[in-house]
PQR file of N, CA, C, O and H, with PARSE charges and radii, in Angstrom:
ATOM      1  N   MET A   1       0.852  -1.173   0.000 -0.4000 1.5000
ATOM      2  CA  MET A   1       0.000   0.000   0.000 -0.0000 2.0000
ATOM      3  C   MET A   1       0.903   1.242   0.000  0.5500 1.7000
ATOM      4  O   MET A   1       1.864   1.334   0.763 -0.5500 1.4000
ATOM      5  N   THR A   2       0.565   2.179  -0.869 -0.4000 1.5000
ATOM      6  CA  THR A   2       1.361   3.400  -0.942 -0.0000 2.0000
ATOM      7  C   THR A   2       0.974   4.342   0.189  0.5500 1.7000
ATOM      8  O   THR A   2      -0.034   4.146   0.868 -0.5500 1.4000
ATOM      9  H   THR A   2      -0.216   2.104  -1.488  0.4000 1.0000
ATOM     10  N   ASP A   3       1.791   5.360   0.374 -0.4000 1.5000
ATOM     11  CA  ASP A   3       1.519   6.364   1.403 -0.0000 2.0000
ATOM     12  C   ASP A   3       0.195   7.078   1.112  0.5500 1.7000
ATOM     13  O   ASP A   3      -0.576   7.371   2.025 -0.5500 1.4000
ATOM     14  H   ASP A   3       2.610   5.519  -0.177  0.4000 1.0000
ATOM     15  N   HIS A   4      -0.054   7.349  -0.162 -0.4000 1.5000
ATOM     16  CA  HIS A   4      -1.292   8.007  -0.566 -0.0000 2.0000
ATOM     17  C   HIS A   4      -2.502   7.134  -0.211  0.5500 1.7000
ATOM     18  O   HIS A   4      -3.488   7.632   0.331 -0.5500 1.4000
ATOM     19  H   HIS A   4       0.572   7.111  -0.904  0.4000 1.0000
ATOM     20  N   ASP A   5      -2.426   5.843  -0.513 -0.4000 1.5000
ATOM     21  CA  ASP A   5      -3.520   4.918  -0.187 -0.0000 2.0000
ATOM     22  C   ASP A   5      -3.749   4.844   1.320  0.5500 1.7000
ATOM     23  O   ASP A   5      -4.888   4.776   1.780 -0.5500 1.4000
ATOM     24  H   ASP A   5      -1.625   5.438  -0.954  0.4000 1.0000
ATOM     25  N   ALA A   6      -2.664   4.859   2.079 -0.4000 1.5000
ATOM     26  CA  ALA A   6      -2.785   4.811   3.536 -0.0000 2.0000
ATOM     27  C   ALA A   6      -3.499   6.054   4.059  0.5500 1.7000
ATOM     28  O   ALA A   6      -4.310   5.963   4.981 -0.5500 1.4000
ATOM     29  H   ALA A   6      -1.738   4.914   1.706  0.4000 1.0000
ATOM     30  N   LYS A   7      -3.204   7.208   3.478 -0.4000 1.5000
ATOM     31  CA  LYS A   7      -3.865   8.448   3.902 -0.0000 2.0000
ATOM     32  C   LYS A   7      -5.349   8.412   3.564  0.5500 1.7000
ATOM     33  O   LYS A   7      -6.184   8.828   4.368 -0.5500 1.4000
ATOM     34  H   LYS A   7      -2.546   7.282   2.729  0.4000 1.0000
ATOM     35  N   ILE A   8      -5.678   7.915   2.373 -0.4000 1.5000
ATOM     36  CA  ILE A   8      -7.081   7.804   1.970 -0.0000 2.0000
ATOM     37  C   ILE A   8      -7.826   6.857   2.911  0.5500 1.7000
ATOM     38  O   ILE A   8      -8.934   7.165   3.351 -0.5500 1.4000
ATOM     39  H   ILE A   8      -5.000   7.578   1.720  0.4000 1.0000
ATOM     40  N   ASP A   9      -7.228   5.711   3.219 -0.4000 1.5000
ATOM     41  CA  ASP A   9      -7.846   4.757   4.142 -0.0000 2.0000
ATOM     42  C   ASP A   9      -8.086   5.391   5.506  0.5500 1.7000
ATOM     43  O   ASP A   9      -9.146   5.205   6.105 -0.5500 1.4000
ATOM     44  H   ASP A   9      -6.328   5.461   2.862  0.4000 1.0000
ATOM     45  N   TYR A  10      -7.108   6.135   5.992 -0.4000 1.5000
ATOM     46  CA  TYR A  10      -7.231   6.800   7.294 -0.0000 2.0000
ATOM     47  C   TYR A  10      -8.410   7.777   7.278  0.5500 1.7000
ATOM     48  O   TYR A  10      -9.220   7.791   8.204 -0.5500 1.4000
ATOM     49  H   TYR A  10      -6.247   6.285   5.506  0.4000 1.0000
ATOM     50  N   LEU A  11      -8.502   8.584   6.233 -0.4000 1.5000
ATOM     51  CA  LEU A  11      -9.593   9.555   6.134 -0.0000 2.0000
ATOM     52  C   LEU A  11     -10.946   8.865   6.008  0.5500 1.7000
ATOM     53  O   LEU A  11     -11.925   9.303   6.612 -0.5500 1.4000
ATOM     54  H   LEU A  11      -7.844   8.572   5.480  0.4000 1.0000
ATOM     55  N   GLU A  12     -11.005   7.797   5.232 -0.4000 1.5000
ATOM     56  CA  GLU A  12     -12.268   7.072   5.057 -0.0000 2.0000
ATOM     57  C   GLU A  12     -12.756   6.458   6.370  0.5500 1.7000
ATOM     58  O   GLU A  12     -13.962   6.340   6.587 -0.5500 1.4000
ATOM     59  H   GLU A  12     -10.210   7.441   4.741  0.4000 1.0000
ATOM     60  N   GLN A  13     -11.850   6.075   7.224 -0.4000 1.5000
ATOM     61  CA  GLN A  13     -12.237   5.496   8.513 -0.0000 2.0000
ATOM     62  C   GLN A  13     -12.925   6.521   9.407  0.5500 1.7000
ATOM     63  O   GLN A  13     -13.656   6.147  10.324 -0.5500 1.4000
ATOM     64  H   GLN A  13     -10.871   6.171   7.048  0.4000 1.0000
ATOM     65  N   HIS A  14     -12.701   7.804   9.154 -0.4000 1.5000
ATOM     66  CA  HIS A  14     -13.280   8.856   9.991 -0.0000 2.0000
ATOM     67  C   HIS A  14     -14.566   9.450   9.431  0.5500 1.7000
ATOM     68  O   HIS A  14     -15.145  10.352  10.036 -0.5500 1.4000
ATOM     69  H   HIS A  14     -12.108   8.108   8.408  0.4000 1.0000
ATOM     70  N   ILE A  15     -15.018   8.954   8.282 -0.4000 1.5000
ATOM     71  CA  ILE A  15     -16.239   9.485   7.678 -0.0000 2.0000
ATOM     72  C   ILE A  15     -17.447   9.343   8.610  0.5500 1.7000
ATOM     73  O   ILE A  15     -18.201  10.308   8.738 -0.5500 1.4000
ATOM     74  H   ILE A  15     -14.548   8.221   7.790  0.4000 1.0000
ATOM     75  N   PRO A  16     -17.679   8.203   9.266 -0.5600 1.5000
ATOM     76  CA  PRO A  16     -18.865   8.108  10.142  0.2800 2.0000
ATOM     77  C   PRO A  16     -18.877   9.144  11.262  0.5500 1.7000
ATOM     78  O   PRO A  16     -19.918   9.745  11.528 -0.5500 1.4000
ATOM     79  N   GLU A  17     -17.748   9.363  11.918 -0.4000 1.5000
ATOM     80  CA  GLU A  17     -17.744  10.332  13.017 -0.0000 2.0000
ATOM     81  C   GLU A  17     -17.879  11.758  12.491  0.5500 1.7000
ATOM     82  O   GLU A  17     -18.502  12.593  13.147 -0.5500 1.4000
ATOM     83  H   GLU A  17     -16.902   8.874  11.702  0.4000 1.0000
ATOM     84  N   LEU A  18     -17.311  12.055  11.322 -0.4000 1.5000
ATOM     85  CA  LEU A  18     -17.467  13.383  10.730 -0.0000 2.0000
ATOM     86  C   LEU A  18     -18.919  13.622  10.324  0.5500 1.7000
ATOM     87  O   LEU A  18     -19.442  14.721  10.509 -0.5500 1.4000
ATOM     88  H   LEU A  18     -16.806  11.377  10.789  0.4000 1.0000
ATOM     89  N   ALA A  19     -19.570  12.602   9.772 -0.4000 1.5000
ATOM     90  CA  ALA A  19     -20.974  12.724   9.380 -0.0000 2.0000
ATOM     91  C   ALA A  19     -21.862  12.936  10.606  0.5500 1.7000
ATOM     92  O   ALA A  19     -22.794  13.740  10.565 -0.5500 1.4000
ATOM     93  H   ALA A  19     -19.145  11.709   9.622  0.4000 1.0000
ATOM     94  N   GLU A  20     -21.583  12.229  11.678 -0.4000 1.5000
ATOM     95  CA  GLU A  20     -22.369  12.403  12.899 -0.0000 2.0000
ATOM     96  C   GLU A  20     -22.215  13.814  13.453  0.5500 1.7000
ATOM     97  O   GLU A  20     -23.196  14.433  13.862 -0.5500 1.4000
ATOM     98  H   GLU A  20     -20.827  11.576  11.711  0.4000 1.0000
ATOM     99  N   ALA A  21     -20.980  14.324  13.467 -0.4000 1.5000
ATOM    100  CA  ALA A  21     -20.730  15.679  13.953 -0.0000 2.0000
ATOM    101  C   ALA A  21     -21.432  16.710  13.076  0.5500 1.7000
ATOM    102  O   ALA A  21     -21.981  17.684  13.591 -0.5500 1.4000
ATOM    103  H   ALA A  21     -20.182  13.821  13.134  0.4000 1.0000
ATOM    104  N   ALA A  22     -21.423  16.511  11.761 -0.4000 1.5000
ATOM    105  CA  ALA A  22     -22.085  17.438  10.845 -0.0000 2.0000
ATOM    106  C   ALA A  22     -23.596  17.423  11.058  0.5500 1.7000
ATOM    107  O   ALA A  22     -24.239  18.473  11.030 -0.5500 1.4000
ATOM    108  H   ALA A  22     -20.977  15.720  11.342  0.4000 1.0000
ATOM    109  N   GLY A  23     -24.166  16.235  11.272 -0.4000 1.5000
ATOM    110  CA  GLY A  23     -25.598  16.126  11.522 -0.0000 2.0000
ATOM    111  C   GLY A  23     -26.009  16.819  12.812  0.5500 1.7000
ATOM    112  O   GLY A  23     -27.032  17.502  12.860 -0.5500 1.4000
ATOM    113  H   GLY A  23     -23.644  15.382  11.295  0.4000 1.0000
ATOM    114  N   THR A  24     -25.212  16.641  13.849 -0.4000 1.5000
ATOM    115  CA  THR A  24     -25.492  17.289  15.131 -0.0000 2.0000
ATOM    116  C   THR A  24     -25.399  18.805  15.001  0.5500 1.7000
ATOM    117  O   THR A  24     -26.239  19.533  15.530 -0.5500 1.4000
ATOM    118  H   THR A  24     -24.381  16.086  13.810  0.4000 1.0000
ATOM    119  N   GLN A  25     -24.387  19.271  14.303 -0.4000 1.5000
ATOM    120  CA  GLN A  25     -24.224  20.708  14.099 -0.0000 2.0000
ATOM    121  C   GLN A  25     -25.403  21.286  13.311  0.5500 1.7000
ATOM    122  O   GLN A  25     -25.912  22.353  13.654 -0.5500 1.4000
ATOM    123  H   GLN A  25     -23.705  18.679  13.873  0.4000 1.0000
ATOM    124  N   ALA A  26     -25.835  20.591  12.263 -0.4000 1.5000
ATOM    125  CA  ALA A  26     -26.967  21.057  11.458 -0.0000 2.0000
ATOM    126  C   ALA A  26     -28.254  21.088  12.280  0.5500 1.7000
ATOM    127  O   ALA A  26     -29.061  22.007  12.139 -0.5500 1.4000
ATOM    128  H   ALA A  26     -25.421  19.725  11.984  0.4000 1.0000
ATOM    129  N   TYR A  27     -28.444  20.088  13.136 -0.4000 1.5000
ATOM    130  CA  TYR A  27     -29.625  20.025  14.013 -0.0000 2.0000
ATOM    131  C   TYR A  27     -29.700  21.273  14.889  0.5500 1.7000
ATOM    132  O   TYR A  27     -30.721  21.959  14.922 -0.5500 1.4000
ATOM    133  H   TYR A  27     -27.788  19.342  13.251  0.4000 1.0000
ATOM    134  N   TRP A  28     -28.608  21.559  15.595 -0.4000 1.5000
ATOM    135  CA  TRP A  28     -28.599  22.703  16.517 -0.0000 2.0000
ATOM    136  C   TRP A  28     -28.636  24.033  15.778  0.5500 1.7000
ATOM    137  O   TRP A  28     -29.258  24.981  16.257 -0.5500 1.4000
ATOM    138  H   TRP A  28     -27.778  21.001  15.568  0.4000 1.0000
ATOM    139  N   ALA A  29     -27.989  24.125  14.628 -0.4000 1.5000
ATOM    140  CA  ALA A  29     -28.007  25.365  13.843 -0.0000 2.0000
ATOM    141  C   ALA A  29     -29.422  25.654  13.342  0.5500 1.7000
ATOM    142  O   ALA A  29     -29.854  26.807  13.328 -0.5500 1.4000
ATOM    143  H   ALA A  29     -27.483  23.355  14.239  0.4000 1.0000
ATOM    144  N   SER A  30     -30.138  24.617  12.933 -0.4000 1.5000
ATOM    145  CA  SER A  30     -31.505  24.799  12.459 -0.0000 2.0000
ATOM    146  C   SER A  30     -32.417  25.272  13.586  0.5500 1.7000
ATOM    147  O   SER A  30     -33.218  26.188  13.397 -0.5500 1.4000
ATOM    148  H   SER A  30     -29.787  23.681  12.944  0.4000 1.0000
ATOM    149  N   LEU A  31     -32.298  24.652  14.751 -0.4000 1.5000
ATOM    150  CA  LEU A  31     -33.104  25.095  15.895 -0.0000 2.0000
ATOM    151  C   LEU A  31     -32.750  26.526  16.291  0.5500 1.7000
ATOM    152  O   LEU A  31     -33.637  27.324  16.595 -0.5500 1.4000
ATOM    153  H   LEU A  31     -31.647  23.908  14.904  0.4000 1.0000
ATOM    154  N   ALA A  32     -31.463  26.852  16.289 -0.4000 1.5000
ATOM    155  CA  ALA A  32     -31.023  28.202  16.656 -0.0000 2.0000
ATOM    156  C   ALA A  32     -31.541  29.249  15.674  0.5500 1.7000
ATOM    157  O   ALA A  32     -31.742  30.406  16.044 -0.5500 1.4000
ATOM    158  H   ALA A  32     -30.743  26.204  16.042  0.4000 1.0000
ATOM    159  N   ALA A  33     -31.758  28.841  14.422 -0.4000 1.5000
ATOM    160  CA  ALA A  33     -32.282  29.761  13.408 -0.0000 2.0000
ATOM    161  C   ALA A  33     -33.800  29.900  13.485  0.5500 1.7000
ATOM    162  O   ALA A  33     -34.402  30.647  12.712 -0.5500 1.4000
ATOM    163  H   ALA A  33     -31.595  27.901  14.122  0.4000 1.0000
ATOM    164  N   GLY A  34     -34.418  29.174  14.426 -0.4000 1.5000
ATOM    165  CA  GLY A  34     -35.863  29.282  14.612 -0.0000 2.0000
ATOM    166  C   GLY A  34     -36.676  28.282  13.813  0.5500 1.7000
ATOM    167  O   GLY A  34     -37.894  28.423  13.705 -0.5500 1.4000
ATOM    168  H   GLY A  34     -33.930  28.568  15.053  0.4000 1.0000
ATOM    169  N   ASN A  35     -36.027  27.279  13.255 -0.4000 1.5000
ATOM    170  CA  ASN A  35     -36.724  26.275  12.451 -0.0000 2.0000
ATOM    171  C   ASN A  35     -37.060  25.033  13.263  0.5500 1.7000
ATOM    172  O   ASN A  35     -36.379  24.716  14.239 -0.5500 1.4000
ATOM    173  H   ASN A  35     -35.037  27.165  13.343  0.4000 1.0000
ATOM    174  N   ASP A  36     -38.106  24.339  12.859 -0.4000 1.5000
ATOM    175  CA  ASP A  36     -38.423  23.033  13.419 -0.0000 2.0000
ATOM    176  C   ASP A  36     -37.524  21.990  12.760  0.5500 1.7000
ATOM    177  O   ASP A  36     -37.038  22.189  11.647 -0.5500 1.4000
ATOM    178  H   ASP A  36     -38.660  24.597  12.067  0.4000 1.0000
ATOM    179  N   VAL A  37     -37.308  20.871  13.463 -0.4000 1.5000
ATOM    180  CA  VAL A  37     -36.469  19.785  12.959 -0.0000 2.0000
ATOM    181  C   VAL A  37     -37.228  18.479  13.140  0.5500 1.7000
ATOM    182  O   VAL A  37     -37.852  18.259  14.178 -0.5500 1.4000
ATOM    183  H   VAL A  37     -37.703  20.709  14.368  0.4000 1.0000
ATOM    184  N   LEU A  38     -37.177  17.608  12.127 -0.4000 1.5000
ATOM    185  CA  LEU A  38     -37.773  16.282  12.260 -0.0000 2.0000
ATOM    186  C   LEU A  38     -36.712  15.303  12.720  0.5500 1.7000
ATOM    187  O   LEU A  38     -35.593  15.302  12.208 -0.5500 1.4000
ATOM    188  H   LEU A  38     -36.670  17.786  11.284  0.4000 1.0000
ATOM    189  N   VAL A  39     -37.068  14.466  13.691 -0.4000 1.5000
ATOM    190  CA  VAL A  39     -36.151  13.444  14.200 -0.0000 2.0000
ATOM    191  C   VAL A  39     -36.891  12.116  14.286  0.5500 1.7000
ATOM    192  O   VAL A  39     -38.111  12.075  14.442 -0.5500 1.4000
ATOM    193  H   VAL A  39     -37.978  14.466  14.107  0.4000 1.0000
ATOM    194  N   ILE A  40     -36.132  11.041  14.181 -0.4000 1.5000
ATOM    195  CA  ILE A  40     -36.695   9.710  14.385 -0.0000 2.0000
ATOM    196  C   ILE A  40     -36.117   9.167  15.674  0.5500 1.7000
ATOM    197  O   ILE A  40     -34.900   9.053  15.821 -0.5500 1.4000
ATOM    198  H   ILE A  40     -35.141  11.075  14.055  0.4000 1.0000
ATOM    199  N   GLU A  41     -36.991   8.834  16.608 -0.4000 1.5000
ATOM    200  CA  GLU A  41     -36.580   8.266  17.889 -0.0000 2.0000
ATOM    201  C   GLU A  41     -37.591   7.216  18.310  0.5500 1.7000
ATOM    202  O   GLU A  41     -38.801   7.416  18.194 -0.5500 1.4000
ATOM    203  H   GLU A  41     -37.980   8.927  16.489  0.4000 1.0000
ATOM    204  N   GLU A  42     -37.087   6.105  18.794 -0.4000 1.5000
ATOM    205  CA  GLU A  42     -37.935   5.044  19.349 -0.0000 2.0000
ATOM    206  C   GLU A  42     -39.072   4.666  18.401  0.5500 1.7000
ATOM    207  O   GLU A  42     -40.213   4.492  18.831 -0.5500 1.4000
ATOM    208  H   GLU A  42     -36.105   5.942  18.888  0.4000 1.0000
ATOM    209  N   GLY A  43     -38.757   4.539  17.103 -0.4000 1.5000
ATOM    210  CA  GLY A  43     -39.742   4.060  16.145 -0.0000 2.0000
ATOM    211  C   GLY A  43     -40.802   5.056  15.744  0.5500 1.7000
ATOM    212  O   GLY A  43     -41.868   4.661  15.272 -0.5500 1.4000
ATOM    213  H   GLY A  43     -37.831   4.680  16.753  0.4000 1.0000
ATOM    214  N   ALA A  44     -40.539   6.348  15.921 -0.4000 1.5000
ATOM    215  CA  ALA A  44     -41.517   7.356  15.541 -0.0000 2.0000
ATOM    216  C   ALA A  44     -40.812   8.615  15.050  0.5500 1.7000
ATOM    217  O   ALA A  44     -39.666   8.885  15.407 -0.5500 1.4000
ATOM    218  H   ALA A  44     -39.673   6.669  16.304  0.4000 1.0000
ATOM    219  N   ILE A  45     -41.528   9.383  14.217 -0.4000 1.5000
ATOM    220  CA  ILE A  45     -41.032  10.666  13.738 -0.0000 2.0000
ATOM    221  C   ILE A  45     -41.659  11.760  14.598  0.5500 1.7000
ATOM    222  O   ILE A  45     -42.870  11.775  14.821 -0.5500 1.4000
ATOM    223  H   ILE A  45     -42.459   9.163  13.926  0.4000 1.0000
ATOM    224  N   TYR A  46     -40.814  12.675  15.077 -0.4000 1.5000
ATOM    225  CA  TYR A  46     -41.262  13.798  15.892 -0.0000 2.0000
ATOM    226  C   TYR A  46     -40.790  15.109  15.274  0.5500 1.7000
ATOM    227  O   TYR A  46     -39.725  15.172  14.660 -0.5500 1.4000
ATOM    228  H   TYR A  46     -39.830  12.662  14.896  0.4000 1.0000
ATOM    229  N   ARG A  47     -41.596  16.153  15.444 -0.4000 1.5000
ATOM    230  CA  ARG A  47     -41.176  17.503  15.088 -0.0000 2.0000
ATOM    231  C   ARG A  47     -40.690  18.157  16.379  0.5500 1.7000
ATOM    232  O   ARG A  47     -41.431  18.238  17.359 -0.5500 1.4000
ATOM    233  H   ARG A  47     -42.461  16.102  15.942  0.4000 1.0000
ATOM    234  N   VAL A  48     -39.437  18.625  16.373 -0.4000 1.5000
ATOM    235  CA  VAL A  48     -38.867  19.310  17.519 -0.0000 2.0000
ATOM    236  C   VAL A  48     -38.813  20.799  17.193  0.5500 1.7000
ATOM    237  O   VAL A  48     -38.267  21.193  16.163 -0.5500 1.4000
ATOM    238  H   VAL A  48     -38.835  18.559  15.577  0.4000 1.0000
ATOM    239  N   SER A  49     -39.377  21.618  18.063 -0.4000 1.5000
ATOM    240  CA  SER A  49     -39.407  23.064  17.858 -0.0000 2.0000
ATOM    241  C   SER A  49     -38.293  23.735  18.650  0.5500 1.7000
ATOM    242  O   SER A  49     -37.763  23.154  19.598 -0.5500 1.4000
ATOM    243  H   SER A  49     -39.821  21.297  18.900  0.4000 1.0000
ATOM    244  N   PRO A  50     -37.938  24.954  18.263 -0.5600 1.5000
ATOM    245  CA  PRO A  50     -36.865  25.664  18.981  0.2800 2.0000
ATOM    246  C   PRO A  50     -37.140  25.848  20.473  0.5500 1.7000
ATOM    247  O   PRO A  50     -36.202  25.970  21.261 -0.5500 1.4000
ATOM    248  N   ASP A  51     -38.413  25.869  20.870 -0.4000 1.5000
ATOM    249  CA  ASP A  51     -38.730  26.013  22.295 -0.0000 2.0000
ATOM    250  C   ASP A  51     -38.610  24.696  23.062  0.5500 1.7000
ATOM    251  O   ASP A  51     -38.840  24.655  24.270 -0.5500 1.4000
ATOM    252  H   ASP A  51     -39.175  25.770  20.230  0.4000 1.0000
ATOM    253  N   GLY A  52     -38.245  23.609  22.350 -0.4000 1.5000
ATOM    254  CA  GLY A  52     -38.046  22.315  22.993 -0.0000 2.0000
ATOM    255  C   GLY A  52     -39.251  21.405  22.948  0.5500 1.7000
ATOM    256  O   GLY A  52     -39.164  20.242  23.341 -0.5500 1.4000
ATOM    257  H   GLY A  52     -38.058  23.642  21.368  0.4000 1.0000
ATOM    258  N   SER A  53     -40.383  21.917  22.471 -0.4000 1.5000
ATOM    259  CA  SER A  53     -41.576  21.064  22.408 -0.0000 2.0000
ATOM    260  C   SER A  53     -41.420  20.027  21.299  0.5500 1.7000
ATOM    261  O   SER A  53     -40.732  20.251  20.303 -0.5500 1.4000
ATOM    262  H   SER A  53     -40.454  22.862  22.151  0.4000 1.0000
ATOM    263  N   ARG A  54     -42.079  18.884  21.503 -0.4000 1.5000
ATOM    264  CA  ARG A  54     -42.004  17.772  20.561 -0.0000 2.0000
ATOM    265  C   ARG A  54     -43.427  17.384  20.170  0.5500 1.7000
ATOM    266  O   ARG A  54     -44.308  17.275  21.023 -0.5500 1.4000
ATOM    267  H   ARG A  54     -42.637  18.702  22.313  0.4000 1.0000
ATOM    268  N   THR A  55     -43.641  17.177  18.876 -0.4000 1.5000
ATOM    269  CA  THR A  55     -44.945  16.781  18.366 -0.0000 2.0000
ATOM    270  C   THR A  55     -44.791  15.468  17.605  0.5500 1.7000
ATOM    271  O   THR A  55     -43.964  15.357  16.701 -0.5500 1.4000
ATOM    272  H   THR A  55     -42.926  17.266  18.183  0.4000 1.0000
ATOM    273  N   PHE A  56     -45.596  14.474  17.981 -0.4000 1.5000
ATOM    274  CA  PHE A  56     -45.581  13.194  17.284 -0.0000 2.0000
ATOM    275  C   PHE A  56     -46.127  13.397  15.877  0.5500 1.7000
ATOM    276  O   PHE A  56     -47.157  14.047  15.698 -0.5500 1.4000
ATOM    277  H   PHE A  56     -46.268  14.564  18.716  0.4000 1.0000
ATOM    278  N   ILE A  57     -45.434  12.837  14.866 -0.4000 1.5000
ATOM    279  CA  ILE A  57     -45.886  12.926  13.484 -0.0000 2.0000
ATOM    280  C   ILE A  57     -46.461  11.586  13.029  0.5500 1.7000
ATOM    281  O   ILE A  57     -47.623  11.511  12.630 -0.5500 1.4000
ATOM    282  H   ILE A  57     -44.598  12.309  15.012  0.4000 1.0000
ATOM    283  N   GLN A  58     -45.646  10.525  13.089 -0.4000 1.5000
ATOM    284  CA  GLN A  58     -46.143   9.193  12.729 -0.0000 2.0000
ATOM    285  C   GLN A  58     -45.146   8.128  13.167  0.5500 1.7000
ATOM    286  O   GLN A  58     -43.974   8.412  13.411 -0.5500 1.4000
ATOM    287  H   GLN A  58     -44.701  10.586  13.413  0.4000 1.0000
ATOM    288  N   ALA A  59     -45.638   6.901  13.261 -0.4000 1.5000
ATOM    289  CA  ALA A  59     -44.785   5.759  13.581 -0.0000 2.0000
ATOM    290  C   ALA A  59     -43.997   5.373  12.328  0.5500 1.7000
ATOM    291  O   ALA A  59     -44.438   5.632  11.208 -0.5500 1.4000
ATOM    292  H   ALA A  59     -46.590   6.671  13.064  0.4000 1.0000
ATOM    293  N   THR A  60     -42.845   4.761  12.521 -0.4000 1.5000
ATOM    294  CA  THR A  60     -42.021   4.313  11.403 -0.0000 2.0000
ATOM    295  C   THR A  60     -41.956   2.795  11.373  0.5500 1.7000
ATOM    296  O   THR A  60     -42.239   2.125  12.366 -0.5500 1.4000
ATOM    297  H   THR A  60     -42.488   4.550  13.431  0.4000 1.0000
ATOM    298  N   ASP A  61     -41.581   2.270  10.227 -0.4000 1.5000
ATOM    299  CA  ASP A  61     -41.350   0.836  10.117 -0.0000 2.0000
ATOM    300  C   ASP A  61     -40.091   0.473  10.897  0.5500 1.7000
ATOM    301  O   ASP A  61     -39.220   1.321  11.088 -0.5500 1.4000
ATOM    302  H   ASP A  61     -41.351   2.813   9.420  0.4000 1.0000
ATOM    303  N   PRO A  62     -39.985  -0.774  11.348 -0.5600 1.5000
ATOM    304  CA  PRO A  62     -38.767  -1.181  12.043  0.2800 2.0000
ATOM    305  C   PRO A  62     -37.558  -1.046  11.122  0.5500 1.7000
ATOM    306  O   PRO A  62     -37.688  -1.190   9.906 -0.5500 1.4000
ATOM    307  N   PRO A  63     -36.383  -0.770  11.690 -0.5600 1.5000
ATOM    308  CA  PRO A  63     -35.186  -0.649  10.855  0.2800 2.0000
ATOM    309  C   PRO A  63     -34.839  -1.974  10.183  0.5500 1.7000
ATOM    310  O   PRO A  63     -35.147  -3.047  10.702 -0.5500 1.4000
ATOM    311  N   VAL A  64     -34.200  -1.884   9.030 -0.4000 1.5000
ATOM    312  CA  VAL A  64     -33.775  -3.052   8.273 -0.0000 2.0000
ATOM    313  C   VAL A  64     -32.256  -3.123   8.347  0.5500 1.7000
ATOM    314  O   VAL A  64     -31.572  -2.143   8.051 -0.5500 1.4000
ATOM    315  H   VAL A  64     -33.950  -1.012   8.608  0.4000 1.0000
ATOM    316  N   THR A  65     -31.733  -4.260   8.735 -0.4000 1.5000
ATOM    317  CA  THR A  65     -30.286  -4.446   8.796 -0.0000 2.0000
ATOM    318  C   THR A  65     -29.840  -5.280   7.604  0.5500 1.7000
ATOM    319  O   THR A  65     -30.399  -6.342   7.327 -0.5500 1.4000
ATOM    320  H   THR A  65     -32.288  -5.056   8.976  0.4000 1.0000
ATOM    321  N   LEU A  66     -28.835  -4.789   6.911 -0.4000 1.5000
ATOM    322  CA  LEU A  66     -28.302  -5.509   5.761 -0.0000 2.0000
ATOM    323  C   LEU A  66     -26.838  -5.816   5.988  0.5500 1.7000
ATOM    324  O   LEU A  66     -26.119  -5.044   6.623 -0.5500 1.4000
ATOM    325  H   LEU A  66     -28.381  -3.927   7.136  0.4000 1.0000
ATOM    326  N   ASP A  67     -26.407  -6.941   5.470 -0.4000 1.5000
ATOM    327  CA  ASP A  67     -24.994  -7.272   5.512 -0.0000 2.0000
ATOM    328  C   ASP A  67     -24.271  -6.478   4.438  0.5500 1.7000
ATOM    329  O   ASP A  67     -24.855  -6.153   3.403 -0.5500 1.4000
ATOM    330  H   ASP A  67     -26.992  -7.568   4.954  0.4000 1.0000
ATOM    331  N   THR A  68     -23.013  -6.165   4.675 -0.4000 1.5000
ATOM    332  CA  THR A  68     -22.212  -5.443   3.703 -0.0000 2.0000
ATOM    333  C   THR A  68     -22.136  -6.240   2.401  0.5500 1.7000
ATOM    334  O   THR A  68     -21.899  -7.448   2.406 -0.5500 1.4000
ATOM    335  H   THR A  68     -22.539  -6.429   5.515  0.4000 1.0000
ATOM    336  N   GLY A  69     -22.341  -5.537   1.291 -0.4000 1.5000
ATOM    337  CA  GLY A  69     -22.235  -6.175  -0.020 -0.0000 2.0000
ATOM    338  C   GLY A  69     -23.506  -6.842  -0.494  0.5500 1.7000
ATOM    339  O   GLY A  69     -23.530  -7.414  -1.584 -0.5500 1.4000
ATOM    340  H   GLY A  69     -22.534  -4.556   1.287  0.4000 1.0000
ATOM    341  N   VAL A  70     -24.574  -6.782   0.304 -0.4000 1.5000
ATOM    342  CA  VAL A  70     -25.844  -7.396  -0.071 -0.0000 2.0000
ATOM    343  C   VAL A  70     -26.745  -6.317  -0.655  0.5500 1.7000
ATOM    344  O   VAL A  70     -26.898  -5.245  -0.071 -0.5500 1.4000
ATOM    345  H   VAL A  70     -24.554  -6.318   1.190  0.4000 1.0000
ATOM    346  N   GLU A  71     -27.343  -6.603  -1.810 -0.4000 1.5000
ATOM    347  CA  GLU A  71     -28.277  -5.668  -2.430 -0.0000 2.0000
ATOM    348  C   GLU A  71     -29.703  -6.068  -2.091  0.5500 1.7000
ATOM    349  O   GLU A  71     -30.035  -7.253  -2.054 -0.5500 1.4000
ATOM    350  H   GLU A  71     -27.219  -7.475  -2.285  0.4000 1.0000
ATOM    351  N   ARG A  72     -30.529  -5.086  -1.846 -0.4000 1.5000
ATOM    352  CA  ARG A  72     -31.933  -5.364  -1.554 -0.0000 2.0000
ATOM    353  C   ARG A  72     -32.779  -4.415  -2.395  0.5500 1.7000
ATOM    354  O   ARG A  72     -32.564  -3.203  -2.387 -0.5500 1.4000
ATOM    355  H   ARG A  72     -30.259  -4.123  -1.876  0.4000 1.0000
ATOM    356  N   VAL A  73     -33.726  -4.971  -3.110 -0.4000 1.5000
ATOM    357  CA  VAL A  73     -34.622  -4.180  -3.932 -0.0000 2.0000
ATOM    358  C   VAL A  73     -35.853  -3.887  -3.114  0.5500 1.7000
ATOM    359  O   VAL A  73     -36.530  -4.802  -2.646 -0.5500 1.4000
ATOM    360  H   VAL A  73     -33.901  -5.955  -3.116  0.4000 1.0000
ATOM    361  N   LEU A  74     -36.148  -2.602  -2.938 -0.4000 1.5000
ATOM    362  CA  LEU A  74     -37.332  -2.197  -2.182 -0.0000 2.0000
ATOM    363  C   LEU A  74     -38.511  -2.107  -3.131  0.5500 1.7000
ATOM    364  O   LEU A  74     -38.403  -1.560  -4.228 -0.5500 1.4000
ATOM    365  H   LEU A  74     -35.598  -1.858  -3.319  0.4000 1.0000
ATOM    366  N   SER A  75     -39.621  -2.642  -2.702 -0.4000 1.5000
ATOM    367  CA  SER A  75     -40.815  -2.593  -3.570 -0.0000 2.0000
ATOM    368  C   SER A  75     -41.804  -1.592  -3.070  0.5500 1.7000
ATOM    369  O   SER A  75     -42.864  -1.416  -3.672 -0.5500 1.4000
ATOM    370  H   SER A  75     -39.708  -3.087  -1.811  0.4000 1.0000
TER
END
């Protein structure tokens, strides 16, 4: 493996934590701007308002777990 490949691998390993941090930042920035945010928690979608109130929107289907490399066609 070249030095360049090693650097790419290192950066790719940090994508999940960077994505989580970006999502958290966007959540708080949206609330701070006075906007509502939709979140999924405990099998349901909720609208969260800047004042902290939460409104139930609807229940969600259970999560689907897939193995890496497996394709699934949704109907």
